[in-house]
C-alpha positions in Angstrom: -0.2 0.1 0.1 1.2 3.5 -0.9 1.1 6.1 1.8 -1.9 8.2 1.9 -0.9 11.9 2.2 -3.3 14.1 4.3 -1.5 17.5 4.3 1.8 17.3 5.7 1.5 14.0 7.1 1.5 10.2 5.6 -0.6 7.4 6.4 0.3 3.7 6.1 -0.7 0.3 6.6 1.8 -2.6 7.1 1.0 -6.5 7.0 3.4 -8.7 8.3 3.8 -12.0 10.5 5.2 -11.7 14.1 6.9 -14.9 16.0 7.1 -13.9 19.5 10.4 -15.9 19.9 12.4 -17.7 17.5 12.5 -20.5 19.9 8.5 -21.4 19.5 6.4 -22.3 16.4 3.8 -19.6 17.2 3.2 -17.1 14.6 0.4 -14.4 14.5 -0.8 -11.7 11.9 0.1 -8.4 12.7 -1.2 -5.1 10.9 0.4 -1.7 11.8 -1.1 1.4 10.7 1.3 4.6 11.3 0.6 8.2 10.8 4.0 10.0 10.2 5.3 13.6 8.8 6.1 13.2 5.1 9.4 15.6 5.7 10.2 12.2 7.5 11.5 13.8 10.7 9.0 13.0 13.5 10.7 13.6 16.9 8.7 10.6 18.6 6.1 8.1 18.1 3.0 7.4 20.1 2.3 3.5 19.9 -1.2 2.9 20.5 -3.0 -0.6 21.7 -6.7 -0.5 20.8 -9.6 -2.1 22.8 -11.8 -5.0 22.0 -12.7 -3.7 18.7 -11.8 -6.5 16.6 -15.1 -7.9 16.3 -16.7 -11.1 16.3 -16.5 -11.9 12.4 -17.6 -15.8 12.3 -16.3 -15.5 8.7 -12.9 -14.6 10.0 -11.3 -18.1 8.8 -12.8 -17.8 5.5 -11.7 -14.6 4.7 -8.2 -15.2 6.0 -8.3 -18.1 3.8 -9.5 -16.5 0.5 -7.3 -13.3 1.1 -4.3 -15.9 0.5 -5.8 -17.2 -2.5 -6.8 -14.1 -3.9 -3.7 -11.9 -3.0 -6.8 -9.7 -1.2 -6.2 -7.7 2.0 -6.1 -9.7 5.2 -9.4 -9.2 7.2 -7.5 -7.6 9.9 -7.1 -4.5 7.7 -10.9 -4.1 8.3 -10.3 -3.3 12.0 -9.3 0.9 11.5 -8.2 1.3 15.0 -7.0 4.8 13.7 -10.6 5.3 12.9 -11.9 5.2 16.6 -8.6 6.5 18.2 -7.8 9.3 15.8 -5.8 11.2 17.9 -3.7 12.6 15.0 -4.2 16.2 16.1 -1.7 15.7 19.3 0.9 14.1 16.8 0.6 16.9 14.2 0.8 19.7 16.8 4.0 18.1 18.0 5.6 16.6 15.1 5.2 13.1 16.2 4.1 9.8 14.5 1.3 8.2 16.0 1.1 4.1 15.4 -1.7 1.4 16.3 -1.0 -2.5 16.4 -3.6 -4.9 15.7 -3.0 -8.8 15.8 -5.0 -12.3 15.4 -4.3 -12.9 19.0 -5.3 -16.7 19.2 -6.1 -16.2 22.6 -8.6 -18.8 21.9 -9.1 -21.0 19.4 -12.6 -20.8 18.4 -12.3 -16.6 18.3 -9.1 -15.7 17.1 -10.3 -12.1 16.4 -11.7 -11.4 19.8 -9.1 -9.5 22.5 -11.0 -10.1 25.8 -7.8 -9.3 27.7 -5.4 -10.5 30.1 -2.9 -11.6 27.4 0.7 -10.1 27.7 1.3 -11.5 23.9 -0.6 -8.4 22.5 1.5 -6.1 24.5 4.6 -7.7 23.5 3.2 -7.0 19.8 2.9 -3.5 20.5 6.5 -3.2 21.7 8.0 -5.2 18.4 5.9 -3.3 16.1 7.4 0.1 17.9 10.4 -1.2 17.3 10.1 -2.4 13.9 8.9 1.1 13.1 12.2 2.8 14.2 14.5 0.0 12.4 12.4 -0.1 9.3 10.2 2.5 8.6 6.9 2.4 7.3 7.7 -0.5 4.9 6.9 -4.3 4.8 10.0 -4.6 2.7 12.6 -4.6 5.4 15.1 -6.8 3.4 15.3 -3.7 0.8 17.8 -1.3 2.0 16.9 1.3 -0.4 13.1 0.8 0.7 14.1 1.1 4.1 15.9 4.2 3.7 13.1 5.9 2.0 10.8 4.3 4.9 12.2 5.6 7.9 10.3 8.4 9.4 11.9 8.9 12.7 14.4 11.8 13.2 17.9 10.6 13.8 19.7 10.7 17.0 22.3 13.6 16.4 25.0 11.0 18.0 24.9 7.7 19.7 25.2 9.3 23.0 22.1 11.0 22.6 19.2 8.3 22.7 16.1 10.7 21.2 15.6 9.1 17.8 13.7 5.8 19.3 11.5 7.5 22.2 8.0 5.9 22.3 5.1 6.6 24.5 3.0 3.5 24.9 -0.6 4.1 25.1 -4.0 2.1 25.0 -7.6 1.8 25.6 -9.6 -0.7 27.7 -7.7 -4.1 27.2 -5.4 -2.3 25.0 -4.6 0.1 28.2 -3.6 -2.9 29.8 -1.4 -4.1 27.2 0.3 -1.1 27.0 1.3 -1.8 30.3 3.4 -4.4 29.2 5.0 -2.6 26.4 6.0 0.3 28.4 8.3 -1.9 30.6 10.9 -2.1 27.9 12.7 -5.1 26.3 15.1 -6.3 29.1 11.8 -6.7 31.1 9.9 -8.0 28.5 12.2 -11.0 27.9 12.9 -11.4 31.7 9.1 -11.5 32.8 8.3 -13.4 29.8 10.8 -16.3 30.3 9.2 -16.5 33.9 5.8 -16.9 32.8 5.9 -19.0 30.2 5.8 -16.1 27.3 9.2 -15.8 25.8 9.9 -12.9 24.2 12.6 -12.5 21.2 10.5 -11.4 18.4 11.1 -11.9 14.7 9.1 -10.8 11.6 8.4 -12.4 8.6 6.5 -10.8 5.3 6.3 -13.9 3.1 4.5 -17.1 4.2 5.3 -19.5 1.2 9.1 -18.6 1.1 9.9 -17.3 4.6 11.8 -14.6 4.9 12.6 -12.9 8.4 14.3 -10.5 10.5 17.2 -11.1 12.8 15.7 -12.0 16.3 15.3 -8.4 18.4 17.9 -9.2 20.9 20.6 -9.0 17.9 19.6 -5.6 16.9 21.2 -2.5 18.3 19.7 -1.4 21.9 19.4 2.4 19.6 17.2 1.2 17.2 14.7 -1.0 19.5 12.0 1.2 21.3 12.7 3.0 24.3 9.9 3.7 26.4 9.6 7.3 28.0 6.0 7.4 28.8 2.8 5.3 29.4 -0.8 6.4 29.2 -3.8 4.2 29.9 -7.3 5.1 29.4 -9.8 3.0 31.2 -7.7 -0.1 31.5 -9.0 -3.6 31.9 -7.1 -6.4 32.6 -9.6 -9.1 31.5 -9.2 -12.6 32.5 -6.4 -11.6 35.0 -4.9 -15.0 35.1 -7.8 -16.8 36.5 -9.9 -17.8 33.7 -7.1 -18.9 31.3 -3.8 -18.9 33.6 -1.2 -19.7 31.0 -2.9 -18.2 27.8 -4.2 -15.1 29.7 -2.1 -14.7 33.1 -2.8 -11.1 33.1 -0.4 -8.2 33.5 0.4 -8.0 37.5 3.9 -8.8 37.1 4.4 -6.0 34.6 2.6 -3.6 36.5 5.0 -4.6 39.5 7.8 -4.0 37.6 6.6 -0.6 36.6 6.2 0.4 40.0 10.3 0.6 40.1 10.5 2.5 36.9 11.0 6.1 36.9 8.9 7.0 33.9 5.7 9.2 33.4 3.0 7.1 33.9 -0.5 8.1 33.8 -3.9 6.2 34.1 -7.0 8.0 33.2 -10.4 6.6 34.5 -14.2 7.6 34.1 -16.3 7.9 36.9 -19.4 5.8 35.7 -17.0 3.3 33.7 -18.0 -0.1 35.0 -15.9 -1.8 32.5 -12.6 -1.0 34.1 -13.8 0.1 37.7 -15.8 -3.2 38.6 -14.3 -6.2 39.9 -16.4 -8.3 37.8 -15.2 -6.7 34.5 -11.6 -6.2 35.1 -9.5 -8.3 37.3 -8.2 -6.2 38.9 -10.0 -2.9 38.6 -8.0 -0.1 37.4 -8.8 1.9 40.3 -10.6 1.2 44.2 -11.3 4.4 45.8 -11.1 3.0 48.9 -8.1 2.9 51.9 -7.1 -0.4 50.8 -6.0 -0.1 47.3 -4.0 -3.4 47.1 -6.2 -5.3 44.6 -6.0 -2.5 41.7 -4.1 -2.1 39.0 -3.0 1.6 39.9 -2.1 0.0 43.4 0.1 -2.3 41.9 2.0 0.2 39.7 1.9 3.0 42.3 2.5 1.2 45.8 5.4 -0.3 47.6 7.9 1.3 45.9 9.5 4.8 46.0 10.5 5.1 42.5 7.0 4.9 41.4 5.9 7.6 38.9 2.2 6.4 38.5 -0.1 9.0 38.6 -4.4 9.1 38.1 -7.2 10.9 37.2 -11.0 10.4 37.1 -13.5 12.2 34.6 -16.9 13.1 35.9 -19.2 11.4 33.7 -16.5 9.5 32.0 -17.3 6.3 30.5 -15.8 3.6 28.5 -16.6 4.6 25.2 -15.9 8.5 25.6 -12.4 8.4 24.7 -13.4 7.1 20.9 -14.0 9.4 18.0 -16.7 7.4 16.4 -19.6 5.3 18.0 -18.6 1.2 18.0 -21.5 -1.4 18.9 -19.2 -3.6 20.7 -17.6 -1.0 23.0 -21.4 0.2 23.7 -21.8 -2.9 25.5 -19.2 -2.1 28.0 -21.5 1.0 29.0 -24.5 -0.5 29.2 -24.3 -0.6 33.1 -23.4 2.8 34.5 -21.3 3.3 38.1 -22.9 6.9 38.1 -26.5 7.8 39.1 -29.2 7.4 36.7 -29.6 11.0 36.6 -26.1 11.5 35.2 -25.6 10.9 31.6 -21.8 9.5 30.8 -20.1 10.8 27.7 -20.6 8.9 24.4 -18.1 9.0 21.5 -16.9 12.3 19.8 -18.2 14.2 22.7 -16.3 16.5 25.4 -14.2 13.1 26.5 -12.6 12.5 23.3 -11.6 16.2 22.8 -10.3 15.9 26.4 -8.4 12.9 25.5 -6.7 14.6 22.4 -5.7 17.7 24.5 -4.1 15.2 26.8 -2.1 13.4 24.5 -0.8 16.7 22.9 0.0 18.4 26.7 1.6 14.6 27.5 3.9 14.5 24.1 4.7 18.3 24.7 5.8 17.5 28.2 8.3 14.5 27.2 9.5 16.3 23.8 13.0 17.1 24.2 13.5 15.2 27.8 15.0 12.1 28.8 13.3 10.4 31.6 16.7 9.0 32.8 17.8 12.8 33.6 14.3 13.7 35.2 13.2 13.3 38.7 9.6 12.6 40.2 9.5 16.2 41.0 9.8 17.3 37.5 7.2 15.1 36.6 4.9 15.9 39.5 5.2 19.5 38.9 5.8 19.6 35.2 4.2 21.3 32.6 1.7 18.5 32.1 0.3 18.3 35.5 0.0 22.1 35.7 -2.5 21.5 32.9 -4.1 18.6 34.1 -4.4 19.2 37.8 -7.4 21.2 37.8 -11.0 20.6 38.2 -11.6 21.8 34.5 -8.3 21.0 32.7 -8.2 22.5 29.1 -11.0 23.7 26.6 -13.1 20.5 26.4 -15.4 21.3 29.1 -14.6 17.8 31.2 -14.4 18.1 35.0 -12.4 15.9 36.9 -13.1 14.2 40.4 -10.9 15.6 43.5 -9.2 13.3 45.4 -7.5 14.4 48.8 -4.2 15.2 47.1 -5.8 17.1 44.2 -7.3 16.2 41.2 -4.5 13.8 40.1 -3.5 11.4 42.7 0.2 10.1 43.0 1.5 7.7 45.2 1.6 7.9 48.9 
């Protein structure tokens, strides 16, 4: 697919096969959507994990088979996460690229297209996709040097000592928010935690199925061309099975959150006051946030407590829902908002309303905060008192009109 030009930006989709480790005969289809400056000088990359929008297409396997015989697009091309999470203005304002990753998750044999959460493999795929874009750019022809040189869209680091060319903010919504927690831990942690939890990680990419051609395992890539996580943004994260329903295939993200508790890196969780999908323990195991004295069973607690190094922060949107972050309505997402935690007199936000505009502004501010900074050279006070938190930590941040719920320590809650 040739890039689609939209003003000073290009939009392109890539189709690849991903092997999570060259030690395992496990392959999955992967589609990457990427929006990047057409001067090929992006200052960074946001890699976004989408929620449960793959759908329940009962013809997935027949379509997949037919697409191979007729050379038609894979059915994964019909997912279009960029349609629902159109935060392109935030990227444009900061000269950053915005990427999305979709995979056939193979979480359950009978439902290969559906992402119910709890599966760290999806977060591994997001990290692998981000690193692929850094090394090879917006092309599936990774074995063609000329194509790669034309397709690399991230600004080169000025020197080997300035690792600014591979900066990535990992973000996600719903189950994608929990998967972003995995990706944000970085390559070394993905390898170490994956090995402990029967999910080894040393990815290899393929672009052919009949005559396989593939990249080297990522462990053999130079560190400067692997994704370097400099931020995590979670929008109503849902951890699905949490390891209890499918212990080995979907063990949950707890080990990755516990690792994040020790990482000095900007880390923000946004929830909605009406959002039962991420706040009700029946729907997310564990829930994203529990507003009680004992928070030991929430996702936020696992990232924010028990370590003095945690940079985790959280805020809650009044009238915030599970689908309010979306640019367009989606029937599957609507199922999550059928039961609201708010009083019946309160109308939660729906797609393309104030909560969506707030999210675009928030991402704009987030990118602006990390631009030109290296978290390794910053302090927690830089994060807590920086431009993003000055913008966010108020009743009505930005111009969208949303209100935030107040915690005892302000409109943004920090570890402690």
